[in-house]
VOGU-3710 file (C-alpha; in Angstrom, 3 decimals, decimal comma):
1> xxxxxxxxxx> -35,257/0,488/-10,668  -32,179/-0,868/-12,451  -29,239/-1,856/-10,265  -25,574/-2,712/-10,782  -23,497/-4,349/-8,049  -19,891/-3,163/-7,767  -17,331/-5,260/-5,867  -13,661/-4,273/-5,494  -11,086/-6,951/-4,656  -7,318/-7,141/-4,162
11> xxxxxxxxxx> -4,611/-9,484/-2,905  -5,311/-13,149/-2,257  -8,917/-12,885/-1,106  -10,870/-15,157/-3,436  -12,091/-17,204/-0,461  -14,005/-14,121/0,704  -14,888/-12,852/-2,760  -16,481/-16,144/-3,823  -18,859/-16,070/-0,849  -19,790/-12,476/-1,669
21> xxxxxxxxxx> -20,377/-13,283/-5,350  -22,419/-16,378/-4,468  -24,733/-14,182/-2,372  -24,934/-11,624/-5,189  -25,855/-14,373/-7,676  -28,778/-15,423/-5,489  -30,089/-11,874/-5,638  -29,312/-11,587/-9,363  -31,338/-14,687/-10,196  -34,293/-13,645/-8,040
31> xxxxxxxxxx> -34,426/-9,928/-8,773  -34,764/-8,908/-12,393  -33,742/-5,366/-11,426  -30,058/-6,350/-11,099  -28,535/-5,844/-14,532  -24,846/-6,488/-13,932  -22,187/-7,465/-11,408  -19,043/-5,352/-11,801  -15,797/-6,728/-10,358  -12,843/-4,362/-10,129
41> xxxxxxxxxx> -9,748/-6,534/-9,801  -7,175/-4,327/-8,081  -4,167/-6,362/-9,276  -5,328/-9,282/-7,135  -3,710/-12,698/-7,010  -7,048/-14,244/-7,972  -7,605/-12,973/-11,517  -7,654/-16,452/-13,048  -10,019/-17,770/-10,374  -12,337/-14,832/-10,994
51> xxxxxxxxxx> -12,338/-15,546/-14,725  -13,113/-19,209/-14,063  -15,976/-18,207/-11,758  -17,419/-15,937/-14,461  -17,082/-18,691/-17,066  -18,986/-21,054/-14,759  -21,920/-18,619/-14,714  -22,410/-17,742/-18,394  -25,999/-16,537/-17,939  -24,969/-13,790/-15,528
61> xxxxxxxxxx> -23,883/-10,360/-16,781  -20,404/-9,814/-15,339  -17,932/-7,021/-16,028  -14,416/-7,912/-14,904  -12,136/-4,845/-14,851  -8,488/-5,776/-14,272  -6,002/-3,159/-13,055  -2,262/-3,679/-13,463  -1,361/-2,340/-10,017  -3,168/-2,082/-6,690
71> xxxxxxxxxx> -4,560/1,440/-6,860  -6,219/1,363/-3,444  -9,896/1,508/-2,607  -10,262/5,120/-3,777  -9,148/4,370/-7,332  -10,685/0,895/-7,392  -14,167/2,171/-6,594  -13,655/5,205/-8,835  -12,870/2,994/-11,843  -15,923/0,851/-11,136
81> xxxxxxxxxx> -18,188/3,864/-10,765  -16,869/5,438/-13,960  -17,875/2,263/-15,769  -21,264/2,208/-13,995  -22,039/5,782/-15,093  -21,789/4,628/-18,724  -24,373/1,862/-18,242  -28,170/2,096/-18,146  -28,412/1,248/-14,426  -30,017/3,765/-12,081
91> xxxxxxxxxx> -28,399/2,619/-8,831  -25,115/1,025/-7,839  -24,697/-1,170/-4,763  -21,130/-0,931/-3,439  -19,488/-3,907/-1,738  -16,026/-4,723/-0,442  -14,827/-8,207/-1,345  -15,682/-9,497/2,145  -19,173/-7,962/2,460  -21,514/-10,956/2,474
101> xxxxxxxxxx> -25,117/-9,823/2,023  -28,073/-11,663/3,541  -30,803/-13,143/1,384  -33,444/-10,693/0,065  -30,978/-7,839/0,529  -32,085/-5,908/-2,566  -35,778/-6,602/-1,966  -35,528/-5,227/1,578  -33,638/-2,194/0,338  -36,425/-1,556/-2,190
111> xxxxxxxxxx> -39,059/-1,585/0,569  -37,278/1,187/2,407  -36,677/3,136/-0,775  -40,423/3,076/-1,390  -40,991/4,941/1,885  -39,818/8,066/0,125  -41,687/10,137/-2,419  -40,899/9,386/-6,051  -39,094/12,688/-6,567  -36,858/11,997/-3,525
121> xxxxxxxxxx> -35,638/8,537/-4,483  -32,739/9,679/-6,638  -31,556/12,103/-3,930  -31,032/9,766/-0,966  -28,410/7,167/-0,055  -29,392/3,966/1,731  -26,740/1,973/3,596  -26,973/-1,574/4,901  -26,207/-2,506/8,493  -22,716/-4,021/8,683
131> xxxxxxxxxx> -22,274/-6,378/11,617  -18,806/-6,336/13,154  -16,774/-7,821/16,000  -19,149/-9,942/18,106  -21,886/-9,392/15,497  -23,649/-7,015/17,915  -21,781/-3,820/17,125  -23,568/-1,626/14,639  -21,178/-0,115/12,142  -23,076/3,169/12,101
141> xxxxxxxxxx> -22,952/3,484/15,908  -19,167/3,267/15,866  -18,661/5,676/13,007  -21,375/8,177/13,921  -20,154/8,605/17,489  -16,570/9,079/16,360  -17,596/11,531/13,653  -19,925/13,722/15,704  -17,628/14,222/18,674  -14,132/12,951/18,077
151> xxxxxxxxxx> -12,438/13,310/21,446  -11,163/11,129/24,233  -14,178/12,181/26,341  -16,463/10,644/23,745  -14,343/7,476/23,728  -14,633/7,093/27,494  -18,359/7,746/27,467  -18,879/5,138/24,749  -16,978/2,563/26,800  -19,285/3,193/29,759
161> xxxxxxxxxx> -22,422/3,326/27,639  -21,568/0,065/25,887  -22,651/-1,839/29,007  -26,227/-0,724/28,408  -26,281/-0,070/24,679  -27,293/-3,515/23,449  -30,313/-3,675/25,736  -31,418/-0,233/24,610  -31,040/-1,261/20,971  -33,180/-4,341/21,401
171> xxxxxxxxxx> -35,950/-2,415/23,106  -36,034/0,792/21,098  -33,932/0,790/17,951  -34,745/2,898/14,944  -35,251/0,814/11,784  -33,957/3,690/9,689  -31,695/6,453/10,963  -29,852/9,412/9,437  -26,054/9,428/9,193  -23,270/11,780/8,156
181> xxxxxxxxxx> -20,949/9,346/6,389  -20,739/5,695/5,379  -18,163/3,172/4,275  -18,387/1,874/0,721  -19,700/-1,570/1,665  -23,492/-1,624/1,568  -24,159/1,790/0,067  -26,963/2,036/-2,532  -26,502/5,230/-4,546  -28,270/6,769/-7,519
191> xxxxxxxxxx> -26,165/7,686/-10,532  -27,241/11,354/-10,343  -25,656/11,739/-6,904  -22,327/10,375/-8,118  -22,432/12,650/-11,154  -23,032/15,670/-8,939  -20,619/14,865/-6,084  -17,870/13,297/-8,151  -15,636/10,327/-7,375  -13,551/9,503/-4,287
201> xxxxxxxxxx> -10,416/11,556/-3,607  -7,517/9,502/-5,009  -4,996/11,122/-2,646  -6,375/9,088/0,244  -5,561/5,818/-1,588  -6,958/3,596/1,190  -8,785/4,368/4,446  -11,124/7,283/5,118  -11,530/7,912/1,370  -15,084/6,588/1,745
211> xxxxxxxxxx> -15,773/9,002/4,634  -14,449/11,999/2,729  -16,488/11,031/-0,340  -19,746/10,363/1,504  -19,380/13,476/3,644  -19,331/15,478/0,408  -22,741/13,958/-0,321  -23,996/15,024/3,085  -22,654/18,569/2,603  -24,378/18,803/-0,780
221> xxxxxxxxxx> -27,705/17,981/0,823  -28,103/14,308/-0,047  -29,506/12,495/3,025  -27,772/9,275/4,124  -29,804/6,628/5,952  -28,692/3,456/7,689  -31,167/0,572/7,489  -31,196/-1,726/10,516  -32,550/-4,936/9,005  -30,764/-4,839/5,632
231> xxxxxxxxxx> -27,731/-6,647/6,929  -24,167/-7,300/5,772  -21,670/-9,591/7,462  -17,997/-8,660/7,252  -16,202/-11,946/6,616  -12,743/-10,535/7,349  -12,788/-8,965/10,804  -9,074/-8,265/11,217  -9,714/-4,544/10,660  -12,394/-4,502/13,371
241> xxxxxxxxxx> -10,895/-6,134/16,472  -12,738/-5,669/19,759  -9,399/-4,648/21,304  -7,660/-2,053/19,152  -4,303/-2,482/20,892  -3,796/-5,363/18,464  -2,865/-2,797/15,806  0,174/-1,835/17,879  1,456/-5,319/18,716  0,564/-7,578/15,789
251> xxxxxxxxxx> 3,553/-7,898/13,438  1,323/-9,464/10,764  -0,378/-6,114/10,164  1,486/-4,086/7,537  2,918/-0,799/8,814  1,887/1,142/5,710  -1,773/0,290/6,332  -1,620/1,603/9,874  0,260/4,783/9,077  -1,975/5,628/6,113
261> xxxxxxxxxx> -5,070/5,020/8,244  -3,807/7,210/11,086  -2,712/10,048/8,803  -5,902/9,988/6,719  -8,143/9,942/9,789  -6,612/13,047/11,326  -6,278/14,780/7,960  -10,012/14,246/7,399  -11,008/15,543/10,835  -8,674/18,501/10,528
271> xxxxxxxxxx> -9,426/19,539/6,935  -12,933/18,385/6,062  -14,610/18,450/9,478  -12,504/21,428/10,610  -12,119/20,093/14,138  -10,105/22,161/16,592  -6,349/21,637/16,252  -5,857/21,650/20,034  -8,618/19,049/20,519  -7,098/16,787/17,891
281> xxxxxxxxxx> -3,589/17,155/19,326  -4,860/16,302/22,784  -6,807/13,328/21,410  -3,703/11,973/19,678  -1,460/12,248/22,749  -4,040/10,994/25,213  -4,989/8,024/23,043  -1,294/7,148/22,685  -0,980/7,231/26,476  -3,993/4,932/26,891
291> xxxxxxxxxx> -2,591/2,492/24,342  0,783/2,444/26,108  -0,862/1,749/29,487  -2,973/-1,018/27,945  0,074/-2,663/26,341  2,034/-2,289/29,585  -0,697/-3,953/31,640  -0,897/-6,800/29,138  2,875/-7,302/29,347  3,165/-6,745/25,574
301> xxxxxxxxxx> 5,669/-3,873/25,527  8,133/-4,386/22,671  10,176/-2,422/20,155  7,371/-2,909/17,632  4,741/-1,539/20,014  6,825/1,507/20,939  7,684/2,137/17,303  4,008/2,069/16,330  2,962/4,353/19,172  5,580/6,825/17,939
311> xxxxxxxxxx> 4,309/6,387/14,354  0,751/6,999/15,512  1,711/10,289/17,151  3,828/11,349/14,157  1,145/10,468/11,572  -1,704/12,006/13,532  0,147/15,277/14,142  1,231/15,332/10,484  -2,362/14,786/9,383  -3,613/17,579/11,655
321> xxxxxxxxxx> -1,032/20,097/10,386  -1,501/19,197/6,722  -5,268/19,216/7,131  -5,282/22,767/8,443  -3,155/23,833/5,459  -5,290/21,798/3,057  -2,160/20,111/1,675  -2,267/16,320/1,590  1,291/15,138/2,124  1,399/11,519/3,279
331> x> 4,922/10,110/3,254
//
């Protein structure tokens, strides 16, 4: 099994990227199966630091792909995968620039891959367990629940169930479990799957592009499995706060990131998952109401908060309408 590792970076994030690359180098030096580490530099502010890092490790096979503008995660990963498909590697391990992998990551992945029959190995996707928030939340729990039944009822039930969930996990977790989608970070994918499914949808730019792409894999019959004890630690947790009202009151979070995320999420549920328009409308309005009540109780009502609640409603309704028409039209 020949493996390439693909990491996409942007902005001023070398402090995270270096930790990720250091962990990858440990695996590279131990596991002869890793042939190359591909870094897609999405017009970051750290290009020179990345070059210096590569120069300091001359015995490691690096490929540093520099893009002139930030093309978003969809294009960044697409460029890296296009390069990967022209190499001799069989598998690519995808990582965000803040996905720090634990020691023996690849070796543990290989053990689970060997569970499957030889003829199945190039038809499945394995995904590492990303630890978020308080380091107890399982990334797949959050995403799977939202994907299977996206409604405010599901949200309320999850809040209640969370009181008991950790105990249940400790006593009876599944070491490997099927999934419908995954985020880029931690996915181990065979080249044949990428060739068949194609690359991420560039219209999404950032956010939910990984869901749309991986759901295509699921629809084409390629099983996706989360692995409990192949673990990744997200170094930058600002996108995964335990209290999501922070997105509506924190002025340090860029508006374009929020609006793109909200639009893409509802566009995906409306177009790809074909969720009911009335259910999605109700979800948008009810969630907005809950956010407003939460902000009110915290005494954090401000022009910024009200503006973002309005933007959330506008973007979600726009995503629902465009999704039903199949016309991506983010503005």
